All heavy atoms as TSV, in Angstrom:
chain	resi	resn	atom	element	x	y	z
A	1	MET	N	N	97.884	16.037	116.467
A	1	MET	CA	C	97.086	17.113	115.909
A	1	MET	C	C	97.296	18.379	116.786
A	1	MET	O	O	97.361	18.266	118.005
A	1	MET	CB	C	95.650	16.733	115.872
A	1	MET	CG	C	94.671	17.835	115.471
A	1	MET	SD	S	92.973	17.328	115.444
A	1	MET	CE	C	92.736	17.323	113.700
A	2	ASP	N	N	97.337	19.522	116.194
A	2	ASP	CA	C	97.534	20.787	116.958
A	2	ASP	C	C	96.223	21.111	117.690
A	2	ASP	O	O	95.130	20.786	117.251
A	2	ASP	CB	C	97.837	21.923	115.985
A	2	ASP	CG	C	99.239	21.802	115.435
A	2	ASP	OD1	O	100.069	21.103	116.048
A	2	ASP	OD2	O	99.516	22.410	114.354
A	3	GLU	N	N	96.407	21.757	118.832
A	3	GLU	CA	C	95.277	22.197	119.648
A	3	GLU	C	C	94.522	23.332	118.882
A	3	GLU	O	O	95.136	24.224	118.288
A	3	GLU	CB	C	95.754	22.731	120.955
A	3	GLU	CG	C	94.716	23.184	121.902
A	3	GLU	CD	C	95.285	23.651	123.211
A	3	GLU	OE1	O	95.904	24.715	123.224
A	3	GLU	OE2	O	95.132	22.927	124.156
A	4	ILE	N	N	93.192	23.263	118.886
A	4	ILE	CA	C	92.362	24.348	118.338
A	4	ILE	C	C	91.866	25.186	119.426
A	4	ILE	O	O	91.177	24.723	120.380
A	4	ILE	CB	C	91.174	23.710	117.520
A	4	ILE	CG1	C	91.705	22.854	116.414
A	4	ILE	CG2	C	90.250	24.828	117.002
A	4	ILE	CD1	C	90.634	22.044	115.692
A	5	ARG	N	N	92.247	26.472	119.380
A	5	ARG	CA	C	91.883	27.447	120.426
A	5	ARG	C	C	90.603	28.141	120.073
A	5	ARG	O	O	90.455	28.711	119.010
A	5	ARG	CB	C	93.010	28.445	120.639
A	5	ARG	CG	C	94.283	27.743	121.189
A	5	ARG	CD	C	95.522	28.639	121.183
A	5	ARG	NE	N	95.922	28.996	119.860
A	5	ARG	CZ	C	95.800	30.213	119.295
A	5	ARG	NH1	N	95.334	31.239	120.040
A	5	ARG	NH2	N	96.195	30.422	118.107
A	6	ILE	N	N	89.647	28.139	121.000
A	6	ILE	CA	C	88.294	28.718	120.742
A	6	ILE	C	C	88.025	29.785	121.834
A	6	ILE	O	O	88.129	29.545	123.036
A	6	ILE	CB	C	87.240	27.629	120.824
A	6	ILE	CG1	C	87.558	26.501	119.830
A	6	ILE	CG2	C	85.839	28.213	120.555
A	6	ILE	CD1	C	86.673	25.297	119.990
A	7	LEU	N	N	87.644	30.967	121.366
A	7	LEU	CA	C	87.264	32.033	122.226
A	7	LEU	C	C	85.731	32.131	122.164
A	7	LEU	O	O	85.148	32.123	121.025
A	7	LEU	CB	C	87.866	33.365	121.807
A	7	LEU	CG	C	87.582	34.603	122.633
A	7	LEU	CD1	C	88.896	35.452	122.717
A	7	LEU	CD2	C	86.465	35.403	122.080
A	8	VAL	N	N	85.044	32.267	123.296
A	8	VAL	CA	C	83.596	32.260	123.324
A	8	VAL	C	C	83.107	33.605	123.810
A	8	VAL	O	O	83.505	34.064	124.869
A	8	VAL	CB	C	83.036	31.116	124.183
A	8	VAL	CG1	C	81.496	31.124	124.243
A	8	VAL	CG2	C	83.550	29.785	123.715
A	9	ALA	N	N	82.177	34.216	123.085
A	9	ALA	CA	C	81.499	35.462	123.509
A	9	ALA	C	C	80.024	35.116	123.673
A	9	ALA	O	O	79.291	34.957	122.671
A	9	ALA	CB	C	81.702	36.568	122.507
A	10	GLU	N	N	79.587	35.027	124.902
A	10	GLU	CA	C	78.222	34.606	125.198
A	10	GLU	C	C	77.824	35.165	126.544
A	10	GLU	O	O	78.586	35.000	127.502
A	10	GLU	CB	C	78.104	33.081	125.178
A	10	GLU	CG	C	76.774	32.553	125.633
A	10	GLU	CD	C	75.598	32.994	124.825
A	10	GLU	OE1	O	75.592	32.760	123.593
A	10	GLU	OE2	O	74.698	33.655	125.408
A	11	ASP	N	N	76.678	35.877	126.642
A	11	ASP	CA	C	76.293	36.485	127.897
A	11	ASP	C	C	75.347	35.597	128.732
A	11	ASP	O	O	75.018	35.971	129.843
A	11	ASP	CB	C	75.719	37.829	127.696
A	11	ASP	CG	C	74.540	37.871	126.758
A	11	ASP	OD1	O	74.154	36.820	126.183
A	11	ASP	OD2	O	73.964	38.961	126.568
A	12	ASP	N	N	74.858	34.513	128.232
A	12	ASP	CA	C	73.992	33.618	128.933
A	12	ASP	C	C	74.785	32.544	129.675
A	12	ASP	O	O	75.419	31.726	129.035
A	12	ASP	CB	C	72.986	32.973	127.978
A	12	ASP	CG	C	71.958	32.123	128.684
A	12	ASP	OD1	O	72.351	31.254	129.449
A	12	ASP	OD2	O	70.791	32.319	128.365
A	13	ALA	N	N	74.771	32.584	131.028
A	13	ALA	CA	C	75.585	31.704	131.818
A	13	ALA	C	C	75.210	30.229	131.540
A	13	ALA	O	O	76.119	29.354	131.544
A	13	ALA	CB	C	75.442	32.023	133.268
A	14	ASP	N	N	73.946	29.957	131.360
A	14	ASP	CA	C	73.524	28.579	131.108
A	14	ASP	C	C	74.117	28.065	129.781
A	14	ASP	O	O	74.564	26.938	129.688
A	14	ASP	CB	C	71.993	28.445	131.099
A	14	ASP	CG	C	71.383	28.639	132.474
A	14	ASP	OD1	O	72.044	28.369	133.475
A	14	ASP	OD2	O	70.202	29.096	132.503
A	15	PHE	N	N	74.069	28.953	128.791
A	15	PHE	CA	C	74.629	28.538	127.466
A	15	PHE	C	C	76.125	28.411	127.569
A	15	PHE	O	O	76.712	27.551	126.909
A	15	PHE	CB	C	74.165	29.550	126.408
A	15	PHE	CG	C	74.234	28.971	125.022
A	15	PHE	CD1	C	73.547	27.873	124.617
A	15	PHE	CD2	C	75.139	29.545	124.075
A	15	PHE	CE1	C	73.655	27.338	123.341
A	15	PHE	CE2	C	75.251	29.043	122.819
A	15	PHE	CZ	C	74.486	27.913	122.445
A	16	GLN	N	N	76.784	29.234	128.307
A	16	GLN	CA	C	78.246	29.142	128.554
A	16	GLN	C	C	78.575	27.762	129.092
A	16	GLN	O	O	79.498	27.070	128.683
A	16	GLN	CB	C	78.766	30.209	129.493
A	16	GLN	CG	C	78.857	31.580	128.932
A	16	GLN	CD	C	79.352	32.605	129.916
A	16	GLN	OE1	O	79.598	32.271	131.060
A	16	GLN	NE2	N	79.564	33.839	129.462
A	17	TYR	N	N	77.789	27.355	130.078
A	17	TYR	CA	C	77.982	26.040	130.723
A	17	TYR	C	C	77.826	24.937	129.680
A	17	TYR	O	O	78.640	23.965	129.633
A	17	TYR	CB	C	77.013	25.883	131.880
A	17	TYR	CG	C	77.048	24.487	132.511
A	17	TYR	CD1	C	78.088	24.156	133.377
A	17	TYR	CD2	C	76.079	23.569	132.223
A	17	TYR	CE1	C	78.162	22.888	133.937
A	17	TYR	CE2	C	76.113	22.282	132.769
A	17	TYR	CZ	C	77.185	21.975	133.622
A	17	TYR	OH	O	77.206	20.721	134.216
A	18	LEU	N	N	76.755	25.003	128.853
A	18	LEU	CA	C	76.564	23.954	127.859
A	18	LEU	C	C	77.702	23.943	126.825
A	18	LEU	O	O	78.121	22.816	126.410
A	18	LEU	CB	C	75.267	24.228	127.111
A	18	LEU	CG	C	73.958	24.020	127.928
A	18	LEU	CD1	C	72.733	24.461	127.123
A	18	LEU	CD2	C	73.835	22.580	128.312
A	19	ILE	N	N	78.209	25.074	126.462
A	19	ILE	CA	C	79.341	25.090	125.517
A	19	ILE	C	C	80.573	24.413	126.170
A	19	ILE	O	O	81.252	23.586	125.588
A	19	ILE	CB	C	79.678	26.555	125.105
A	19	ILE	CG1	C	78.555	27.141	124.250
A	19	ILE	CG2	C	81.044	26.603	124.381
A	19	ILE	CD1	C	78.662	28.622	124.016
A	20	GLU	N	N	80.827	24.824	127.428
A	20	GLU	CA	C	82.008	24.226	128.122
A	20	GLU	C	C	81.854	22.707	128.239
A	20	GLU	O	O	82.810	21.940	127.988
A	20	GLU	CB	C	82.080	24.830	129.476
A	20	GLU	CG	C	83.366	24.497	130.203
A	20	GLU	CD	C	83.522	25.268	131.548
A	20	GLU	OE1	O	82.521	25.789	132.047
A	20	GLU	OE2	O	84.677	25.347	131.989
A	21	ARG	N	N	80.706	22.217	128.588
A	21	ARG	CA	C	80.480	20.819	128.713
A	21	ARG	C	C	80.554	20.081	127.361
A	21	ARG	O	O	80.993	18.959	127.321
A	21	ARG	CB	C	79.132	20.513	129.392
A	21	ARG	CG	C	78.989	21.070	130.790
A	21	ARG	CD	C	79.953	20.474	131.779
A	21	ARG	NE	N	79.807	19.022	131.847
A	21	ARG	CZ	C	80.749	18.187	132.230
A	21	ARG	NH1	N	81.913	18.627	132.542
A	21	ARG	NH2	N	80.538	16.876	132.232
A	22	SER	N	N	80.121	20.737	126.298
A	22	SER	CA	C	80.139	20.143	124.968
A	22	SER	C	C	81.575	19.964	124.486
A	22	SER	O	O	81.878	18.946	123.795
A	22	SER	CB	C	79.394	20.986	123.967
A	22	SER	OG	O	78.022	21.059	124.319
A	23	PHE	N	N	82.454	20.862	124.799
A	23	PHE	CA	C	83.871	20.772	124.340
A	23	PHE	C	C	84.743	20.000	125.261
A	23	PHE	O	O	85.858	19.591	124.836
A	23	PHE	CB	C	84.427	22.145	124.118
A	23	PHE	CG	C	83.832	22.888	122.933
A	23	PHE	CD1	C	83.236	24.166	123.063
A	23	PHE	CD2	C	83.867	22.355	121.682
A	23	PHE	CE1	C	82.735	24.828	121.964
A	23	PHE	CE2	C	83.347	22.970	120.555
A	23	PHE	CZ	C	82.786	24.236	120.706
A	24	ALA	N	N	84.341	19.753	126.515
A	24	ALA	CA	C	85.173	19.067	127.506
A	24	ALA	C	C	85.704	17.762	127.056
A	24	ALA	O	O	86.857	17.432	127.311
A	24	ALA	CB	C	84.415	18.954	128.812
A	25	PRO	N	N	84.931	16.876	126.360
A	25	PRO	CA	C	85.439	15.575	126.011
A	25	PRO	C	C	86.459	15.578	124.840
A	25	PRO	O	O	86.956	14.571	124.425
A	25	PRO	CB	C	84.228	14.799	125.570
A	25	PRO	CG	C	83.067	15.604	125.836
A	25	PRO	CD	C	83.513	16.985	126.108
A	26	HIS	N	N	86.739	16.753	124.305
A	26	HIS	CA	C	87.633	16.879	123.142
A	26	HIS	C	C	88.955	17.513	123.543
A	26	HIS	O	O	89.061	18.722	123.570
A	26	HIS	CB	C	86.922	17.689	122.031
A	26	HIS	CG	C	85.599	17.080	121.669
A	26	HIS	ND1	N	85.483	15.993	120.830
A	26	HIS	CD2	C	84.343	17.439	122.022
A	26	HIS	CE1	C	84.211	15.733	120.661
A	26	HIS	NE2	N	83.489	16.580	121.424
A	27	PRO	N	N	89.980	16.737	123.814
A	27	PRO	CA	C	91.238	17.287	124.279
A	27	PRO	C	C	91.987	18.174	123.223
A	27	PRO	O	O	92.840	18.956	123.623
A	27	PRO	CB	C	92.094	16.072	124.623
A	27	PRO	CG	C	91.501	14.936	123.844
A	27	PRO	CD	C	90.028	15.284	123.696
A	28	ASP	N	N	91.599	18.068	121.974
A	28	ASP	CA	C	92.220	18.903	120.973
A	28	ASP	C	C	91.601	20.257	120.847
A	28	ASP	O	O	92.012	21.119	120.087
A	28	ASP	CB	C	92.265	18.178	119.596
A	28	ASP	CG	C	90.884	17.775	119.140
A	28	ASP	OD1	O	90.022	17.500	120.021
A	28	ASP	OD2	O	90.643	17.706	117.908
A	29	LEU	N	N	90.517	20.491	121.591
A	29	LEU	CA	C	89.786	21.773	121.615
A	29	LEU	C	C	90.057	22.458	122.956
A	29	LEU	O	O	89.818	21.915	124.006
A	29	LEU	CB	C	88.312	21.615	121.383
A	29	LEU	CG	C	87.877	20.914	120.079
A	29	LEU	CD1	C	86.355	20.753	120.068
A	29	LEU	CD2	C	88.354	21.656	118.904
A	30	SER	N	N	90.512	23.735	122.904
A	30	SER	CA	C	90.846	24.444	124.111
A	30	SER	C	C	90.004	25.753	124.108
A	30	SER	O	O	90.130	26.564	123.190
A	30	SER	CB	C	92.317	24.784	124.128
A	30	SER	OG	O	92.604	25.690	125.137
A	31	LEU	N	N	89.205	25.907	125.193
A	31	LEU	CA	C	88.458	27.173	125.344
A	31	LEU	C	C	89.386	28.172	125.991
A	31	LEU	O	O	89.754	28.001	127.119
A	31	LEU	CB	C	87.201	26.905	126.135
A	31	LEU	CG	C	86.190	25.924	125.545
A	31	LEU	CD1	C	85.052	25.676	126.541
A	31	LEU	CD2	C	85.638	26.504	124.246
A	32	THR	N	N	89.704	29.215	125.238
A	32	THR	CA	C	90.644	30.195	125.734
A	32	THR	C	C	90.014	31.200	126.684
A	32	THR	O	O	90.717	31.861	127.450
A	32	THR	CB	C	91.363	30.998	124.604
A	32	THR	OG1	O	90.323	31.705	123.889
A	32	THR	CG2	C	92.103	30.053	123.698
A	33	GLY	N	N	88.700	31.327	126.660
A	33	GLY	CA	C	88.036	32.248	127.560
A	33	GLY	C	C	86.594	32.476	127.176
A	33	GLY	O	O	86.212	32.341	126.027
A	34	PHE	N	N	85.832	32.862	128.141
A	34	PHE	CA	C	84.409	33.266	127.935
A	34	PHE	C	C	84.287	34.764	128.213
A	34	PHE	O	O	84.840	35.243	129.229
A	34	PHE	CB	C	83.530	32.491	128.917
A	34	PHE	CG	C	83.289	31.051	128.538
A	34	PHE	CD1	C	84.101	30.074	128.988
A	34	PHE	CD2	C	82.190	30.715	127.734
A	34	PHE	CE1	C	83.902	28.751	128.623
A	34	PHE	CE2	C	82.003	29.425	127.374
A	34	PHE	CZ	C	82.797	28.419	127.841
A	35	PHE	N	N	83.592	35.454	127.348
A	35	PHE	CA	C	83.405	36.880	127.518
A	35	PHE	C	C	81.908	37.230	127.364
A	35	PHE	O	O	81.286	36.701	126.467
A	35	PHE	CB	C	84.218	37.647	126.501
A	35	PHE	CG	C	85.709	37.353	126.631
A	35	PHE	CD1	C	86.316	36.332	126.038
A	35	PHE	CD2	C	86.429	38.203	127.483
A	35	PHE	CE1	C	87.654	36.048	126.195
A	35	PHE	CE2	C	87.792	37.924	127.681
A	35	PHE	CZ	C	88.389	36.879	127.014
A	36	SER	N	N	81.411	38.037	128.223
A	36	SER	CA	C	79.984	38.377	128.131
A	36	SER	C	C	79.794	39.804	127.546
A	36	SER	O	O	78.664	40.264	127.431
A	36	SER	CB	C	79.340	38.328	129.518
A	36	SER	OG	O	80.007	39.139	130.419
A	37	GLU	N	N	80.887	40.452	127.156
A	37	GLU	CA	C	80.818	41.787	126.575
A	37	GLU	C	C	81.548	41.777	125.252
A	37	GLU	O	O	82.672	41.215	125.124
A	37	GLU	CB	C	81.448	42.791	127.503
A	37	GLU	CG	C	80.722	42.943	128.817
A	37	GLU	CD	C	81.418	43.935	129.748
A	37	GLU	OE1	O	82.581	44.350	129.468
A	37	GLU	OE2	O	80.828	44.269	130.764
A	38	GLY	N	N	80.960	42.386	124.254
A	38	GLY	CA	C	81.491	42.384	122.880
A	38	GLY	C	C	82.837	43.022	122.831
A	38	GLY	O	O	83.781	42.506	122.133
A	39	GLU	N	N	83.044	44.150	123.492
A	39	GLU	CA	C	84.349	44.860	123.390
A	39	GLU	C	C	85.451	44.031	124.014
A	39	GLU	O	O	86.543	43.958	123.464
A	39	GLU	CB	C	84.213	46.207	124.065
A	39	GLU	CG	C	85.457	47.065	123.849
A	39	GLU	CD	C	85.276	48.463	124.297
A	39	GLU	OE1	O	84.193	49.003	124.399
A	39	GLU	OE2	O	86.349	49.125	124.572
A	40	ALA	N	N	85.174	43.422	125.165
A	40	ALA	CA	C	86.165	42.547	125.794
A	40	ALA	C	C	86.506	41.358	124.921
A	40	ALA	O	O	87.681	40.984	124.795
A	40	ALA	CB	C	85.664	42.088	127.174
A	41	ALA	N	N	85.504	40.801	124.312
A	41	ALA	CA	C	85.732	39.607	123.387
A	41	ALA	C	C	86.568	40.053	122.179
A	41	ALA	O	O	87.507	39.330	121.801
A	41	ALA	CB	C	84.381	39.081	122.914
A	42	PHE	N	N	86.287	41.195	121.661
A	42	PHE	CA	C	87.058	41.734	120.503
A	42	PHE	C	C	88.520	41.929	120.894
A	42	PHE	O	O	89.425	41.491	120.204
A	42	PHE	CB	C	86.396	43.045	120.028
A	42	PHE	CG	C	87.219	43.693	118.904
A	42	PHE	CD1	C	87.102	43.219	117.634
A	42	PHE	CD2	C	88.101	44.725	119.168
A	42	PHE	CE1	C	87.809	43.815	116.544
A	42	PHE	CE2	C	88.834	45.301	118.141
A	42	PHE	CZ	C	88.674	44.849	116.860
A	43	ARG	N	N	88.777	42.584	122.013
A	43	ARG	CA	C	90.153	42.821	122.486
A	43	ARG	C	C	90.876	41.463	122.693
A	43	ARG	O	O	92.026	41.341	122.309
A	43	ARG	CB	C	90.167	43.639	123.750
A	43	ARG	CG	C	89.898	45.113	123.533
A	43	ARG	CD	C	90.271	45.948	124.768
A	43	ARG	NE	N	89.716	45.423	126.023
A	43	ARG	CZ	C	88.562	45.774	126.526
A	43	ARG	NH1	N	87.846	46.690	125.977
A	43	ARG	NH2	N	88.103	45.264	127.672
A	44	ALA	N	N	90.223	40.533	123.365
A	44	ALA	CA	C	90.858	39.232	123.598
A	44	ALA	C	C	91.152	38.483	122.295
A	44	ALA	O	O	92.191	37.849	122.163
A	44	ALA	CB	C	89.941	38.374	124.456
A	45	ALA	N	N	90.266	38.598	121.311
A	45	ALA	CA	C	90.454	37.921	120.025
A	45	ALA	C	C	91.685	38.499	119.337
A	45	ALA	O	O	92.453	37.777	118.730
A	45	ALA	CB	C	89.218	38.040	119.185
A	46	VAL	N	N	91.825	39.821	119.394
A	46	VAL	CA	C	93.003	40.462	118.765
A	46	VAL	C	C	94.271	40.034	119.488
A	46	VAL	O	O	95.299	39.731	118.822
A	46	VAL	CB	C	92.841	42.019	118.789
A	46	VAL	CG1	C	94.097	42.671	118.404
A	46	VAL	CG2	C	91.687	42.396	117.886
A	47	GLU	N	N	94.254	39.979	120.797
A	47	GLU	CA	C	95.445	39.680	121.596
A	47	GLU	C	C	95.792	38.172	121.491
A	47	GLU	O	O	96.971	37.816	121.358
A	47	GLU	CB	C	95.272	40.049	123.027
A	47	GLU	CG	C	95.210	41.554	123.228
A	47	GLU	CD	C	94.933	41.956	124.642
A	47	GLU	OE1	O	94.931	41.084	125.589
A	47	GLU	OE2	O	94.636	43.119	124.920
A	48	GLU	N	N	94.784	37.304	121.613
A	48	GLU	CA	C	95.014	35.864	121.740
A	48	GLU	C	C	95.093	35.146	120.403
A	48	GLU	O	O	95.594	34.028	120.328
A	48	GLU	CB	C	93.976	35.244	122.623
A	48	GLU	CG	C	93.976	35.729	124.032
A	48	GLU	CD	C	92.867	35.200	124.868
A	48	GLU	OE1	O	92.223	34.196	124.474
A	48	GLU	OE2	O	92.574	35.793	125.927
A	49	GLU	N	N	94.548	35.744	119.392
A	49	GLU	CA	C	94.502	35.166	118.056
A	49	GLU	C	C	93.987	33.667	118.099
A	49	GLU	O	O	94.725	32.764	117.667
A	49	GLU	CB	C	95.832	35.264	117.363
A	49	GLU	CG	C	96.295	36.666	117.126
A	49	GLU	CD	C	97.593	36.766	116.397
A	49	GLU	OE1	O	98.209	35.732	116.035
A	49	GLU	OE2	O	98.079	37.899	116.162
A	50	PRO	N	N	92.776	33.449	118.546
A	50	PRO	CA	C	92.254	32.097	118.571
A	50	PRO	C	C	91.969	31.599	117.144
A	50	PRO	O	O	91.880	32.394	116.201
A	50	PRO	CB	C	90.947	32.233	119.360
A	50	PRO	CG	C	90.520	33.632	119.068
A	50	PRO	CD	C	91.780	34.423	118.993
A	51	ASN	N	N	91.865	30.290	117.009
A	51	ASN	CA	C	91.560	29.726	115.744
A	51	ASN	C	C	90.090	29.935	115.390
A	51	ASN	O	O	89.740	30.088	114.187
A	51	ASN	CB	C	91.833	28.199	115.733
A	51	ASN	CG	C	93.270	27.910	116.044
A	51	ASN	OD1	O	93.575	27.451	117.152
A	51	ASN	ND2	N	94.177	28.121	115.134
A	52	ILE	N	N	89.240	29.959	116.392
A	52	ILE	CA	C	87.804	30.094	116.214
A	52	ILE	C	C	87.254	31.077	117.254
A	52	ILE	O	O	87.662	30.991	118.398
A	52	ILE	CB	C	87.064	28.733	116.359
A	52	ILE	CG1	C	87.559	27.750	115.333
A	52	ILE	CG2	C	85.566	28.925	116.297
A	52	ILE	CD1	C	87.043	26.329	115.543
A	53	VAL	N	N	86.343	31.928	116.822
A	53	VAL	CA	C	85.572	32.783	117.774
A	53	VAL	C	C	84.134	32.384	117.640
A	53	VAL	O	O	83.539	32.457	116.540
A	53	VAL	CB	C	85.780	34.298	117.415
A	53	VAL	CG1	C	84.859	35.141	118.319
A	53	VAL	CG2	C	87.184	34.716	117.571
A	54	LEU	N	N	83.582	31.872	118.732
A	54	LEU	CA	C	82.167	31.509	118.778
A	54	LEU	C	C	81.420	32.668	119.434
A	54	LEU	O	O	81.540	32.940	120.624
A	54	LEU	CB	C	82.043	30.266	119.671
A	54	LEU	CG	C	80.631	29.624	119.721
A	54	LEU	CD1	C	80.129	29.274	118.379
A	54	LEU	CD2	C	80.692	28.410	120.633
A	55	MET	N	N	80.760	33.477	118.543
A	55	MET	CA	C	80.185	34.751	118.940
A	55	MET	C	C	78.670	34.726	118.964
A	55	MET	O	O	78.055	34.300	117.952
A	55	MET	CB	C	80.669	35.823	117.940
A	55	MET	CG	C	80.095	37.211	118.169
A	55	MET	SD	S	80.733	38.069	119.605
A	55	MET	CE	C	82.438	38.361	119.147
A	56	ASP	N	N	78.089	35.128	120.055
A	56	ASP	CA	C	76.696	35.368	120.142
A	56	ASP	C	C	76.376	36.664	119.393
A	56	ASP	O	O	76.733	37.728	119.852
A	56	ASP	CB	C	76.271	35.490	121.626
A	56	ASP	CG	C	74.808	35.820	121.842
A	56	ASP	OD1	O	74.060	35.991	120.861
A	56	ASP	OD2	O	74.416	35.954	123.021
A	57	LEU	N	N	75.736	36.537	118.216
A	57	LEU	CA	C	75.533	37.707	117.420
A	57	LEU	C	C	74.493	38.667	118.064
A	57	LEU	O	O	74.448	39.837	117.719
A	57	LEU	CB	C	75.088	37.362	116.015
A	57	LEU	CG	C	76.155	36.613	115.205
A	57	LEU	CD1	C	75.604	36.248	113.811
A	57	LEU	CD2	C	77.393	37.468	115.063
A	58	ALA	N	N	73.686	38.174	118.972
A	58	ALA	CA	C	72.729	39.015	119.665
A	58	ALA	C	C	73.271	39.581	120.971
A	58	ALA	O	O	72.505	40.150	121.749
A	58	ALA	CB	C	71.426	38.210	119.960
A	59	LEU	N	N	74.533	39.402	121.199
A	59	LEU	CA	C	75.180	39.896	122.400
A	59	LEU	C	C	75.018	41.433	122.438
A	59	LEU	O	O	75.419	42.132	121.521
A	59	LEU	CB	C	76.677	39.532	122.391
A	59	LEU	CG	C	77.531	39.840	123.631
A	59	LEU	CD1	C	77.049	38.994	124.785
A	59	LEU	CD2	C	78.960	39.563	123.282
A	60	ALA	N	N	74.434	41.929	123.526
A	60	ALA	CA	C	74.223	43.344	123.619
A	60	ALA	C	C	74.673	43.803	124.995
A	60	ALA	O	O	73.970	43.543	126.010
A	60	ALA	CB	C	72.777	43.711	123.365
A	61	ASP	N	N	75.801	44.470	125.114
A	61	ASP	CA	C	76.296	44.927	126.397
A	61	ASP	C	C	76.247	46.407	126.545
A	61	ASP	O	O	76.761	46.946	127.500
A	61	ASP	CB	C	77.694	44.362	126.668
A	61	ASP	CG	C	78.763	44.925	125.694
A	61	ASP	OD1	O	78.438	45.924	124.992
A	61	ASP	OD2	O	79.843	44.388	125.671
A	62	GLY	N	N	75.732	47.096	125.583
A	62	GLY	CA	C	75.658	48.547	125.628
A	62	GLY	C	C	76.859	49.244	125.029
A	62	GLY	O	O	76.816	50.413	124.758
A	63	GLN	N	N	77.961	48.550	124.789
A	63	GLN	CA	C	79.137	49.123	124.199
A	63	GLN	C	C	79.330	48.657	122.763
A	63	GLN	O	O	79.431	49.442	121.816
A	63	GLN	CB	C	80.355	48.835	125.019
A	63	GLN	CG	C	80.325	49.445	126.386
A	63	GLN	CD	C	81.526	49.031	127.251
A	63	GLN	OE1	O	82.482	48.418	126.766
A	63	GLN	NE2	N	81.544	49.387	128.513
A	64	MET	N	N	79.461	47.355	122.619
A	64	MET	CA	C	79.678	46.752	121.264
A	64	MET	C	C	78.903	45.459	121.203
A	64	MET	O	O	79.128	44.524	121.928
A	64	MET	CB	C	81.180	46.482	121.117
A	64	MET	CG	C	81.495	45.870	119.723
A	64	MET	SD	S	83.260	45.478	119.524
A	64	MET	CE	C	83.971	47.075	119.364
A	65	GLU	N	N	77.863	45.455	120.325
A	65	GLU	CA	C	77.080	44.256	120.161
A	65	GLU	C	C	77.894	43.162	119.481
A	65	GLU	O	O	78.938	43.424	118.863
A	65	GLU	CB	C	75.853	44.589	119.291
A	65	GLU	CG	C	74.895	45.574	119.931
A	65	GLU	CD	C	73.743	45.919	119.100
A	65	GLU	OE1	O	73.677	45.437	117.900
A	65	GLU	OE2	O	72.851	46.677	119.542
A	66	GLY	N	N	77.426	41.911	119.631
A	66	GLY	CA	C	78.163	40.760	119.076
A	66	GLY	C	C	78.430	40.862	117.601
A	66	GLY	O	O	79.548	40.597	117.176
A	67	ALA	N	N	77.461	41.284	116.803
A	67	ALA	CA	C	77.642	41.401	115.374
A	67	ALA	C	C	78.719	42.425	115.014
A	67	ALA	O	O	79.477	42.260	114.096
A	67	ALA	CB	C	76.329	41.712	114.668
A	68	ALA	N	N	78.775	43.511	115.798
A	68	ALA	CA	C	79.757	44.546	115.513
A	68	ALA	C	C	81.181	44.094	115.904
A	68	ALA	O	O	82.153	44.480	115.224
A	68	ALA	CB	C	79.430	45.821	116.300
A	69	ALA	N	N	81.244	43.283	116.935
A	69	ALA	CA	C	82.580	42.783	117.366
A	69	ALA	C	C	83.123	41.834	116.283
A	69	ALA	O	O	84.298	41.810	116.031
A	69	ALA	CB	C	82.491	42.081	118.716
């Protein structure tokens, strides 16, 4: 099976940890990166073309909120 690449946009460090631990036992799932800012997550998603973007819709960094990204 092909690897599924997942990009995560989440500004809560505790939740980031939970996400990372949840996906760790699944070798076919690869977390490509964690981003705490919407604009950085958007740029990374365009460049990396992940299969899935797990986005915190309430992400608010002052530049680009999660829903806008």
